[in-house]
N, C-alpha and C positions, 0 to 999 in steps of 0.2 A: 611436530604437531603443534596446534595452538593449545596455548593454556585455556582451562575452564574459565568460563565468564564468571564473575562474580555475582551475587544477586544484586547488587546496584547495576551492574552492566546489563542484566536480564530485565530489570525494571526499565531502564533507559530504552532499551531496544522495544518493549512492550509499548511505552508511552509515545515512541515515535510512531509505532504502527498504528496507535489510535488517533493520533494527529492526522496522519496519513488518511485514515479512512473517513475522519471528520471533514477534512478537505476536499475529499472526492465526493461526499455526500453534499457539501454546501455547493460544489460547483454542478453537480447534476440538479439539485434542486433550483439553482439559479437558472441554467439552461432551459429546464423543463418550464419553469414559470415564465420566463422571457418569450420563449417560443409559442407559449399558449396564450399570453395576455398582451403581447407588443407587436403590433403588425409591423412596425419598423425593425424589428429585431429578426434577422432571417436566418435560414439554415447556412447560410455562408457565414453568418456572425458566430453561429454556434459551433461551426467546425474546430476552431482553434481550442475552444475550450473541451470539447469532447476528446480532441488528440491528448490535451494536457492530462485528461482523467485516465485515458487509456496508458499513457506514460506512468502514471502515478501507480496504477493497478500492476503493471509490469515490473516496477521497482519493487512493489510490495510481495509480488509472486518470487522475485529472485531471494528476497529476504528470507521469505517461508522455506525455501527450497534450501538455502544455505543451512537453516535451522535443522531442518530434516537430515541433511547429510551429516552434520555435526552430531546430532543424537543418534543417528544410526550408528556412527563410529563408536561414540560412546556405548551403546547397548551392545553392540557385538563384540566389542574389545573386552567386555566384562563378563560376557556369556561363555567365552571359550576357555 
């Protein structure tokens, strides 16, 4: 079993999540702005950035699921 994360580790995890969401927001705003305002920026130009956003969302979802699994283990170990 993994040792409990320290408050510092939990803070680092949450800060990383915030950075990931801020990066995704920046990319979405950039793609949206470029598609709406720049006639030379095409859907083909947007695809790589959109794929990056999807990948970042997937990483974040994996992290959330790992936390849920860890917390389930803690909650159910202590309730038995």
